[in-house]
N, C-alpha and C positions, 0 to 999 in steps of 0.2 A: 139390964138389957138389952142384947146384944144388935147392933145393926147389920139388916141383908147386907152382903158384898159379893156380887153376885162371879162364879166362878172366871170368869174373865171378861176383861176391860181392856177396851181401845182408845188412844188418845193420838190427835193431832197437836206434834209439837209446832207452836208458833216463833218469832222471832220479829224483834220489830223493822214493821215499812215504813221507810222515813216517805214514801210519797203519802202515804195512810194517816201517818204519826200515830200506829197504833202497832200492836204484836198482831200481824196480819198475815205473816209472810210464812205457808208450810215449808219445815225441815224437813219434818220426819215425821214414822208412824211411832207408837210403843205400845206393845199389847203384855198385859199382863197376866198369869193363870192363878189363880188359887189351889195348891197342893197339899191335900192333908190337912189339919190343924196347923200347918207351922202357919207363923204369923210373916215370915219371907214370902215374897211371891216371885214365882217364876217371871223372867220379861224377855222381851224379841221386841230387836227396834231396827229397823230399815231408814235407809235416808234419801231424800230428795237429791239425787246426782248434781244435779246441775244448782243445786244451794246449798252443796257440803260446805264449802266454804262458809257458808253466815249461819252455818248449823251448829258453830265451836260452844256458845253458850251452853246450848243442850248435851253435847258432848259432854262437857268438862260436868255440867251439873249431876250427869246419869254417873260420871265416871267416879266422881266424889262424894255421891249419896250414901254408899254404903246398900245393904239390904234394903230393896226395894219393900215398903210396907204400906197396906191402905190410907194408915193416919199419912206416911209420906205423900203421897198422892195427894189426898183431900188438903194437907198443906199447900202443896203447889198450887190444885185450882182454887183456893183462894185467895194465893196473892197476886197483886199486880204488881206492874214491871214493863221491863223490854222484851222478857220473853213468857208466854203461856201456852197452857195446854187445854184441847177441850176434849172434853172424853162424847164421845158416839155414843147416841143412845140403846142403839140398834146392833148389837154382835151377829154377824151371821155366824153360820155355822161352817167349822171347817177343819178336817181330818189334825189338825196342829195351829197352835198359839203364831209359825213362822208363817203358815200357809196362812193365816188369817191377817196379818200381818202385812203379810205382800201383795194379796189383794187388795186391802185396803188401802196401799202404797200405789198400785194401780188407779184406784178410782181419784186418787188425789191428784197424781199426775193426768190424769185426762180433764180433769176439774180446772187444773192448772195452764192447759193446753187451748180450752174452753175458752177460760174468762183473757187468755192472751192473743185469741182469734188465731189458732195456730190452729 
């Protein structure tokens, strides 16, 4: 039996927050999209510019991962450590994967600004 995987998925990429002691600082947004029957996923990532120096663990992980697959994403979701990703349950409609990711990154930036009192 094959599990259902949505055509598009959206993830917030987190790194370790020294002040909280858990991976809670968002450094980017990753979007994936299934095209046809290929096990490999198309992806788009956008980084939080003000946290770009902190994003290196995720940049390295994505650079060395090889093709993104649903299995690799599930493996990352199940891992504990200094980097983590959380999947957004509601994925908005967007004309393209890049539009989806950039729009969600804007929301992450708003959330950061509100959380920091700006």
